[in-house]
N, C-alpha and C positions, 0 to 999 in steps of 0.2 A: 379485447385489452387484458382480461384478469390472468387469460391463458401464459397471453404477453411475457407479464408483468413476474409471474413464477417459475416463468422457462428462463429470465434471464437472471432471478434471483438463483435458481437452480444451478445454472451456469458460474455464476458468482463463486457461489460456495465451493462447486466442485470444482473451479481454477485455483480457491485458497487453499482448498484441501491437496492435490496437486503439486503447489506453490510450498509448502512446509514441508511436504516430501524430499522434494527435489533439494530443497534449502537442509532436509538432517543429512542428506548422503555427500553434501558440499565439506571438502579439507575446512580445517577451520580457520586457517587464510582467507579463503574466501569468504566462509561467513564475515569473519571481519570488515570486510571488505564492504561487502552488503549491510551492515551496521551501520560503518561512515556513510554510505549512499543518503541508507535512509534517514541517519543524524542529521545531515544537509539539507536532505527535502524537508525536512518537517521544521528543520530552522528556518528556510524559507517558506515556507507555508505562516508562520509564527508571524515572519516579519509583513507580508502584505497583507494578512489578518491585522495587526498592528495598526498599519497606512488605511487599511480601508474601513478600518475604526474610526482614526481620525479626523478623515473625510466629511463622513457620516457625522 
């Protein structure tokens, strides 16, 4: 289990690094679209967590 978890974390970190490099090569317009999408996703997650805390 330890080797699997270490491998999964390594793959996750490698994916994050590759994603950051791809983001840096995008045009500013595409970067703004990604920012908007992430902001919407974060707002949705905040709403869901607020609802979950109200239920508990």
